[in-house]
C-alpha positions as CSV (number, residue, x, y, z in Angstrom):
1,X,5.3,14.1,-11.8
2,X,5.1,10.4,-10.9
3,X,6.9,7.6,-12.8
4,X,5.7,4.2,-13.6
5,X,8.1,1.5,-14.9
6,X,6.6,-1.4,-16.7
7,X,8.6,-4.4,-17.8
8,X,7.3,-6.2,-20.9
9,X,8.0,-9.9,-21.0
10,X,10.1,-10.9,-24.0
11,X,10.2,-7.2,-25.1
12,X,7.0,-8.0,-27.0
13,X,6.0,-5.0,-29.1
14,X,2.3,-5.9,-29.2
15,X,2.1,-6.1,-25.4
16,X,4.1,-2.9,-25.3
17,X,1.4,-1.3,-27.5
18,X,-1.3,-2.4,-25.0
19,X,0.7,-0.9,-22.1
20,X,1.1,2.4,-24.0
21,X,-2.7,2.4,-24.9
22,X,-3.5,2.1,-21.2
23,X,-1.2,5.0,-20.4
24,X,-2.7,7.1,-23.2
25,X,-6.2,6.4,-22.1
26,X,-5.5,7.4,-18.5
27,X,-3.4,10.5,-19.1
28,X,-3.2,11.4,-22.7
29,X,-0.1,11.5,-24.9
30,X,2.3,13.2,-22.5
31,X,3.3,10.0,-20.6
32,X,4.0,8.0,-23.7
33,X,6.4,10.4,-25.3
34,X,9.7,8.5,-25.8
35,X,8.1,5.1,-25.3
36,X,9.2,3.8,-28.7
37,X,9.4,0.2,-29.9
38,X,13.2,0.8,-30.2
39,X,13.4,1.8,-26.5
40,X,11.4,-1.3,-25.5
41,X,13.7,-3.5,-27.7
42,X,16.8,-2.1,-26.1
43,X,15.7,-2.0,-22.5
44,X,12.8,-4.4,-22.0
45,X,10.6,-1.8,-20.2
46,X,8.8,1.5,-20.6
47,X,9.1,4.3,-18.2
48,X,6.1,6.6,-18.1
49,X,6.1,10.0,-16.4
50,X,2.5,10.9,-15.3
51,X,1.3,14.4,-14.3
52,X,0.3,13.2,-10.8
53,X,0.7,10.3,-8.4
54,X,-3.1,9.7,-8.8
55,X,-2.8,9.1,-12.5
56,X,0.3,6.8,-12.0
57,X,-1.6,4.8,-9.5
58,X,-4.6,4.5,-11.8
59,X,-2.3,3.3,-14.6
60,X,-0.7,0.7,-12.4
61,X,-4.0,-0.6,-11.3
62,X,-5.1,-0.8,-15.0
63,X,-2.0,-2.8,-15.9
64,X,-2.7,-5.2,-13.0
65,X,-6.3,-5.6,-14.1
66,X,-5.9,-6.0,-17.8
67,X,-2.4,-7.5,-18.3
68,X,-1.4,-10.7,-16.5
69,X,2.1,-10.8,-15.0
70,X,3.0,-13.3,-17.7
71,X,2.9,-10.3,-20.1
72,X,3.9,-7.2,-18.1
73,X,5.0,-6.4,-14.6
74,X,5.2,-3.2,-12.7
75,X,8.4,-2.2,-10.8
76,X,7.3,-1.0,-7.4
């Protein structure tokens, strides 16, 4: 398993939904379990657990490509 931690600026639920959609597109529903709007509101980030380092890397690249740092950032 490989983790990816994504901070969502301003705890914005709509940006959070875009982050979750990218994770779901790349690796299905498994990584987004537990990524609720309540968790985002409380912590300001999502923590996804991908089945492989390859999928986690693909997800991080997608976040970098589709979401500017003014919306979401990856904790490396």
